[in-house]
Phi, psi and omega in degrees: 000125174280150188246145173263179175289178181304136177244125182287139179299330179298342177295345182248022175270146170205157182279116179248103179296143179302326182294341180275350181277115182293129179262337180224150178283153176281157174234137350292171186305315186277009173279355177302145178287152183225116177270114184263121179276110179268120182290340183250018181179189182291158178295158187234140177270118176226192173237157178301329179299343178277358188306317180300331179280339183270341178263178184240151169303134184099345176291153174245120178263119184249127181242157176261113185265022174298155178242137179284130178271154177285077194272356181263123182243121174266112188232181177226152173279169179300332179283350183099349179291152182283149175215154178226137177238125176243105183290134183253310184209134178281126182249351179195193182305307181236010183252146184217159160269150186203158166264128185235132174241133013276023166072238191295344178286348179268115182287151174306135183098351178295134177260136177245142191239157165243104191065234178267358185270119173290129188242319187226137167254124181278134182249213188289160174280132180250188180290153174057034172081003179279161176234151167279136178224159177229130176281135186263167178088182183257353183292140178304134188308315181292329175291320177299315180294323178297330181276322189245341188269171175229149177292125182280132173260153176302151185296339181279354174262112184253346179281141178294148180257115185296320183240109181303334180293344180287347174259021171238147172286161180289344180254011180303131188224310188259110181296140177168346186266151175265352178209157183278150167282092202293332177299327180290343180296340183280343189273148178237164177299319181295321179296318179294324176296320178295323176299313181297321180296336179271004180088016179262122179278146178243130180226165183238152164229171177228116171233125180281105186287126179262167181295332182291344182303320187262000184287143176291153176284127185255358176272155179292322179252137180303321183301335184274353181286140177249122180277138177296145177284135176229151181265142180223160174209138180239115179298157182298324180290331175288320176304312181296321181293320178297316183292336181264347189287147172287317174220143175254122180252113182270127174269091176101157181293334179293324176292320177301311181299321181296308184292322180286333173294319175300315180297323185283329188248339187081359181262135178267001173202157179136189178277150174222138171237028182299125178249104182274120183213182184310133181100347178294132178263104184292130184250340187237325191259132180251327183225145184230125167261119186211154175282179173270132194254165179298140175303146176061025181261158178294335178292321177292324176298322177296316178300319177300319178295330185279319185239355181080196184298349182300339179304329181298314178296319180295317179294318178297319178297315181299317179295318181294330182265007174079025175294153180264137188253162173073204199302318180262015185270196182275189189221169174234151171242117189239134171264139183297136176264000000 
C-alpha cells in the first residue's frame, strides 16, 4: 500500500442528527432504501430488494456468515451492586477481553454472580479500558452465554429489540462476533435466491466482528489509529469463486477487510489488523454494499478509500433525502473508484 501524508481525523466528521439514527429495523429486511452511486451520473434511490437488477450475471456476492453471540451479561457483585460484562474477544478456552462496568473499581479477582451462581472472574486491566475476564464453571462457554447472556446492541440504539434474531443475518452460522455485520441484515433468503437465478453467485466468509469495529477514531491523525485485531476465515470454495468472478461484490466492510487481508498476506485464515485507508490498493473487491457509518470511524475511512471524497456528497444526499443511518439504517451500493 502506498501512503499519503497525515490525514486528520476531522476530515471524516459530519453532522449526524439524532433523528437520522435508525432505532428499529425495517420490515421486510430488503425494504431498506438503497442509495446507488452512479459513476456516470447522479446517485439513484432504490431499495435493497432491487439488488438482483443492479448486479450482473457473473458477479460474486460475498457475505459474512458470522453469528453474534449473546455477549452481554447482567451480573451482580458480592455486595449486591449491579455489574455488566460485555465480552469482546475470546483469547483462550474460558478467557476473554471485555468491557466491564463499573470498570476500574473492580479489583482483579473479583467474582461476579447471576443470582447465587458465580459466572465471571474479573482479571487485569488492559488497554483502552478493557479487562481480562474468565468465565467460571464447567459449562461450555457458548452454552453459558446462551443461558445467561443477551445479544449486545450498539450504544446508539436505545429502543428495545422485540426479536433478537433481527440483529442476526438470515445466513448467520458461526458464533463468534460481538456485533453484527450490519450490511448483511438487509438480505433475505428470497433475495439471495433471486440473485442466484440471475446468474449471480453467492459465497461466504467468516470474520468475527469485534466491538472496536464501530468505535470512533480518537487520535488526531488517522495514521495513528490502531485497529482491533479480528479473526477471519475464507473457505476454499470462496477462494475459488473470488478468483473466477468477473466482479466481487462485498456485503459490508467486514467482507472487504477479510478479502483484502487475504490479498495482503496470502493467508485465507488468521488474525487481521488491516486498517484500510486512503492509498490502499484494492485487490479483491470491486463493488461494496454498506450501511451509513458513524462519523470519524474506521469504517468511514474505509469507504473513503473505496470511493474517494465522493462519500461526502453521498452522505449529504442521504441525509437530505431522509435515509436512515447506522446499524438498523439504510444502505449504499458503491463501485470502486
